[in-house]
Backbone and ligand atoms as CSV (ligand in chain L), in Angstrom:
chain,resi,resn,atom,element,x,y,z
A,1,MET,N,N,-13.741,-0.166,13.195
A,1,MET,CA,C,-12.701,0.065,12.141
A,1,MET,C,C,-11.386,-0.412,12.549
A,2,THR,N,N,-10.913,-1.274,11.702
A,2,THR,CA,C,-9.472,-1.790,11.837
A,2,THR,C,C,-8.682,-1.334,10.910
A,3,ARG,N,N,-7.418,-0.736,11.190
A,3,ARG,CA,C,-6.530,-0.215,10.226
A,3,ARG,C,C,-5.300,-1.208,10.491
A,4,LYS,N,N,-4.827,-1.921,9.298
A,4,LYS,CA,C,-3.990,-2.963,9.571
A,4,LYS,C,C,-2.582,-2.296,8.836
A,5,LEU,N,N,-1.375,-2.629,9.533
A,5,LEU,CA,C,-0.014,-2.179,9.182
A,5,LEU,C,C,0.675,-3.289,8.330
A,6,TYR,N,N,1.049,-3.046,7.152
A,6,TYR,CA,C,1.963,-3.503,6.510
A,6,TYR,C,C,3.428,-2.921,6.136
A,7,THR,N,N,4.429,-3.830,6.722
A,7,THR,CA,C,5.929,-3.017,6.771
A,7,THR,C,C,6.714,-3.542,5.580
A,8,GLY,N,N,7.373,-2.343,5.146
A,8,GLY,CA,C,8.344,-2.646,3.865
A,8,GLY,C,C,9.635,-1.954,4.221
A,9,PRO,N,N,10.679,-2.276,3.441
A,9,PRO,CA,C,11.889,-1.706,3.601
A,9,PRO,C,C,12.166,-0.187,3.643
A,10,ILE,N,N,11.351,0.257,2.771
A,10,ILE,CA,C,11.513,2.042,2.635
A,10,ILE,C,C,10.326,2.676,3.238
A,11,VAL,N,N,8.914,2.172,2.800
A,11,VAL,CA,C,7.738,2.768,3.440
A,11,VAL,C,C,6.774,1.447,3.883
A,12,ASP,N,N,6.172,1.854,4.944
A,12,ASP,CA,C,4.966,0.939,5.449
A,12,ASP,C,C,3.697,1.519,4.590
A,13,LEU,N,N,2.809,0.650,4.946
A,13,LEU,CA,C,1.518,1.159,4.540
A,13,LEU,C,C,0.400,0.691,5.540
A,14,THR,N,N,-0.628,1.373,5.644
A,14,THR,CA,C,-1.895,0.749,6.356
A,14,THR,C,C,-3.099,0.760,5.510
A,15,PHE,N,N,-3.904,-0.152,5.991
A,15,PHE,CA,C,-5.159,-0.399,5.028
A,15,PHE,C,C,-6.208,-0.734,5.939
A,16,ASP,N,N,-7.354,0.025,5.813
A,16,ASP,CA,C,-8.635,-0.269,6.450
A,16,ASP,C,C,-9.582,-0.911,5.569
A,17,GLY,N,N,-10.024,-2.057,5.710
A,17,GLY,CA,C,-10.829,-2.951,4.870
A,17,GLY,C,C,-12.310,-2.363,4.853
A,18,ASP,N,N,-12.721,-1.702,6.108
A,18,ASP,CA,C,-14.065,-1.219,6.105
A,18,ASP,C,C,-14.127,-0.116,5.357
A,19,VAL,N,N,-13.049,0.776,4.817
A,19,VAL,CA,C,-13.284,2.051,4.094
A,19,VAL,C,C,-13.234,1.710,2.570
A,20,CYS,N,N,-12.465,0.740,2.254
A,20,CYS,CA,C,-12.136,0.437,0.845
A,20,CYS,C,C,-13.387,0.253,0.003
A,21,GLN,N,N,-13.337,0.816,-0.985
A,21,GLN,CA,C,-14.298,0.924,-2.051
A,21,GLN,C,C,-14.149,0.030,-3.256
A,22,HIS,N,N,-13.335,-0.780,-3.185
A,22,HIS,CA,C,-12.987,-1.815,-4.206
A,22,HIS,C,C,-12.832,-1.285,-5.529
A,23,ALA,N,N,-12.317,0.031,-5.669
A,23,ALA,CA,C,-12.141,0.718,-6.893
A,23,ALA,C,C,-10.991,0.122,-7.730
A,24,GLY,N,N,-9.986,-0.563,-7.056
A,24,GLY,CA,C,-9.002,-1.458,-7.759
A,24,GLY,C,C,-7.741,-0.477,-8.159
A,25,GLU,N,N,-7.895,0.719,-7.822
A,25,GLU,CA,C,-6.735,1.545,-8.294
A,25,GLU,C,C,-5.319,1.030,-7.865
A,26,CYS,N,N,-5.336,0.386,-6.560
A,26,CYS,CA,C,-4.019,-0.231,-6.132
A,26,CYS,C,C,-3.624,-1.467,-6.782
A,27,VAL,N,N,-4.413,-2.297,-7.167
A,27,VAL,CA,C,-4.041,-3.558,-7.912
A,27,VAL,C,C,-3.605,-3.276,-9.378
A,28,ARG,N,N,-4.256,-2.253,-9.894
A,28,ARG,CA,C,-4.241,-1.828,-11.177
A,28,ARG,C,C,-2.705,-0.938,-11.162
A,29,GLY,N,N,-2.651,-0.427,-10.074
A,29,GLY,CA,C,-1.176,0.493,-10.227
A,29,GLY,C,C,-0.031,0.015,-9.917
A,30,MET,N,N,-0.228,-1.116,-8.960
A,30,MET,CA,C,1.149,-1.661,-8.676
A,30,MET,C,C,0.773,-3.267,-8.195
A,31,PRO,N,N,0.708,-4.018,-9.260
A,31,PRO,CA,C,0.409,-5.558,-8.873
A,31,PRO,C,C,1.366,-6.159,-8.248
A,32,ALA,N,N,2.763,-5.967,-8.102
A,32,ALA,CA,C,3.692,-6.359,-7.608
A,32,ALA,C,C,3.291,-6.430,-5.854
A,33,VAL,N,N,2.858,-5.205,-5.455
A,33,VAL,CA,C,2.575,-4.976,-4.036
A,33,VAL,C,C,1.326,-5.359,-3.682
A,34,PHE,N,N,0.122,-5.252,-4.749
A,34,PHE,CA,C,-1.417,-5.432,-4.330
A,34,PHE,C,C,-1.774,-6.613,-5.250
A,35,ASN,N,N,-2.015,-7.570,-4.502
A,35,ASN,CA,C,-2.436,-8.816,-5.195
A,35,ASN,C,C,-3.576,-9.628,-4.287
A,36,VAL,N,N,-4.785,-9.406,-4.670
A,36,VAL,CA,C,-5.791,-9.822,-3.731
A,36,VAL,C,C,-5.601,-11.458,-3.857
A,37,HIS,N,N,-5.038,-11.933,-4.599
A,37,HIS,CA,C,-4.927,-13.639,-4.683
A,37,HIS,C,C,-3.835,-13.976,-3.378
A,38,ALA,N,N,-2.677,-13.031,-3.038
A,38,ALA,CA,C,-1.678,-13.552,-2.238
A,38,ALA,C,C,-2.013,-13.197,-0.747
A,39,ARG,N,N,-1.250,-13.786,-0.006
A,39,ARG,CA,C,-1.280,-13.440,1.550
A,39,ARG,C,C,-0.075,-13.313,1.967
A,40,PRO,N,N,0.111,-11.761,2.532
A,40,PRO,CA,C,-0.736,-10.807,2.903
A,40,PRO,C,C,-1.096,-10.397,1.375
A,41,TRP,N,N,-2.149,-9.701,1.214
A,41,TRP,CA,C,-2.753,-9.304,-0.087
A,41,TRP,C,C,-1.684,-8.057,-0.558
A,42,ALA,N,N,-1.285,-7.199,0.754
A,42,ALA,CA,C,-0.459,-6.030,0.264
A,42,ALA,C,C,0.895,-6.327,0.686
A,43,ASN,N,N,1.861,-6.220,0.040
A,43,ASN,CA,C,3.290,-6.590,0.269
A,43,ASN,C,C,3.969,-5.427,0.113
A,44,PRO,N,N,4.415,-4.486,0.912
A,44,PRO,CA,C,5.290,-3.204,0.718
A,44,PRO,C,C,6.745,-3.869,0.602
A,45,GLU,N,N,6.974,-4.923,0.960
A,45,GLU,CA,C,8.392,-5.415,0.639
A,45,GLU,C,C,8.738,-5.449,-0.765
A,46,ALA,N,N,7.774,-5.483,-1.810
A,46,ALA,CA,C,8.171,-5.551,-3.099
A,46,ALA,C,C,8.827,-3.996,-3.600
A,47,ALA,N,N,8.293,-2.963,-2.767
A,47,ALA,CA,C,8.828,-1.596,-3.090
A,47,ALA,C,C,10.177,-1.392,-2.392
A,48,ASN,N,N,10.967,-2.004,-2.975
A,48,ASN,CA,C,12.379,-1.779,-2.359
A,48,ASN,C,C,13.572,-1.191,-2.943
A,49,THR,N,N,13.092,-0.337,-3.862
A,49,THR,CA,C,14.095,0.715,-4.366
A,49,THR,C,C,13.420,2.099,-4.292
A,50,PRO,N,N,14.173,3.231,-4.144
A,50,PRO,CA,C,13.522,4.458,-4.054
A,50,PRO,C,C,12.382,4.850,-5.249
A,51,ASP,N,N,12.879,4.187,-6.350
A,51,ASP,CA,C,11.886,4.378,-7.423
A,51,ASP,C,C,10.569,3.725,-7.110
A,52,LEU,N,N,10.757,2.333,-6.872
A,52,LEU,CA,C,9.532,1.641,-6.443
A,52,LEU,C,C,8.620,2.203,-5.218
A,53,ALA,N,N,9.518,2.675,-4.425
A,53,ALA,CA,C,8.948,3.170,-3.218
A,53,ALA,C,C,8.094,4.475,-3.475
A,54,ALA,N,N,8.586,5.508,-4.712
A,54,ALA,CA,C,7.927,6.574,-5.034
A,54,ALA,C,C,6.688,6.177,-5.881
A,55,LEU,N,N,6.724,5.034,-6.439
A,55,LEU,CA,C,5.430,4.500,-7.272
A,55,LEU,C,C,4.430,4.138,-6.373
A,56,LEU,N,N,4.991,3.460,-5.224
A,56,LEU,CA,C,3.893,2.819,-4.148
A,56,LEU,C,C,3.360,4.214,-3.545
A,57,ARG,N,N,4.142,5.145,-3.094
A,57,ARG,CA,C,3.258,6.488,-2.654
A,57,ARG,C,C,2.385,7.072,-3.530
A,58,GLU,N,N,2.736,7.050,-4.862
A,58,GLU,CA,C,1.825,7.698,-5.986
A,58,GLU,C,C,0.626,6.740,-5.977
A,59,VAL,N,N,0.698,5.649,-6.128
A,59,VAL,CA,C,-0.453,4.645,-6.416
A,59,VAL,C,C,-1.306,4.753,-4.950
A,60,ILE,N,N,-0.842,4.676,-3.694
A,60,ILE,CA,C,-1.562,4.913,-2.665
A,60,ILE,C,C,-2.190,6.177,-2.638
A,61,GLY,N,N,-1.817,7.266,-3.323
A,61,GLY,CA,C,-2.428,8.694,-3.417
A,61,GLY,C,C,-3.603,8.583,-4.326
A,62,ARG,N,N,-3.419,7.547,-4.947
A,62,ARG,CA,C,-4.770,7.422,-6.015
A,62,ARG,C,C,-5.844,6.739,-5.318
A,63,CYS,N,N,-5.672,6.364,-4.356
A,63,CYS,CA,C,-6.920,5.325,-3.687
A,63,CYS,C,C,-7.919,6.286,-3.071
A,64,PRO,N,N,-9.077,6.266,-3.767
A,64,PRO,CA,C,-10.030,7.054,-3.592
A,64,PRO,C,C,-10.871,7.136,-2.098
A,65,SER,N,N,-10.871,5.968,-1.431
A,65,SER,CA,C,-11.633,5.983,-0.326
A,65,SER,C,C,-10.656,6.336,1.007
A,66,GLY,N,N,-9.280,6.437,0.830
A,66,GLY,CA,C,-8.380,6.616,2.027
A,66,GLY,C,C,-8.212,5.519,2.845
A,67,ALA,N,N,-8.623,4.090,2.127
A,67,ALA,CA,C,-8.344,2.828,2.926
A,67,ALA,C,C,-6.975,2.624,2.805
A,68,LEU,N,N,-6.292,3.251,1.825
A,68,LEU,CA,C,-4.742,2.773,1.888
A,68,LEU,C,C,-4.145,4.286,2.338
A,69,GLN,N,N,-3.026,3.998,3.180
A,69,GLN,CA,C,-2.196,5.285,3.550
A,69,GLN,C,C,-0.814,4.939,3.736
A,70,VAL,N,N,-0.068,5.916,3.437
A,70,VAL,CA,C,1.388,5.555,3.518
A,70,VAL,C,C,1.653,5.982,4.868
A,71,ALA,N,N,2.648,4.978,5.354
A,71,ALA,CA,C,3.301,5.323,6.818
A,71,ALA,C,C,4.631,5.317,6.352
A,72,GLU,N,N,5.294,6.553,6.467
A,72,GLU,CA,C,6.587,6.723,6.309
A,72,GLU,C,C,7.420,6.246,7.428
A,73,HIS,N,N,8.605,5.696,7.294
A,73,HIS,CA,C,9.462,5.331,8.337
A,73,HIS,C,C,10.215,6.539,9.048
A,74,GLN,N,N,10.226,6.714,10.172
A,74,GLN,CA,C,10.560,7.571,11.178
A,74,GLN,C,C,12.114,7.646,10.739
A,75,ALA,N,N,12.583,9.121,10.557
A,75,ALA,CA,C,14.005,9.167,10.312
A,75,ALA,C,C,14.678,8.841,11.800
A,76,ALA,N,N,15.918,8.214,11.451
A,76,ALA,CA,C,16.632,7.744,12.649
A,76,ALA,C,C,17.318,8.735,13.065
L,1,SF4,S1,S,-7.405,1.784,-4.423
L,1,SF4,FE1,FE,-8.208,1.887,-2.108
L,1,SF4,S2,S,-10.376,1.753,-2.345
L,1,SF4,FE2,FE,-9.474,0.999,-4.309
L,1,SF4,S3,S,-9.208,-1.164,-3.942
L,1,SF4,FE3,FE,-7.424,-0.311,-3.521
L,1,SF4,S4,S,-7.701,0.031,-1.118
L,1,SF4,FE4,FE,-9.652,-0.304,-1.840
């Protein structure tokens, strides 16, 4: 099992491809961040406002497998 970290300006996310069920909730919910044709396919850099970060948290919360998880930045 390999969980990979993708960093963004407000929230980071982690993804474990062995767990993903390819349900597509992520790419449907936030195509600016999740694009299987881009490298890296997950780009939390695009969630660069509080509203977009909130949407990203919500979309990750819909991931049915737990493959995607939010990694909140530690408070300074
Ligand atoms: S929502 Fe989760 S299970 Fe579905 S494709 Fe995205 S990462 Fe995989």
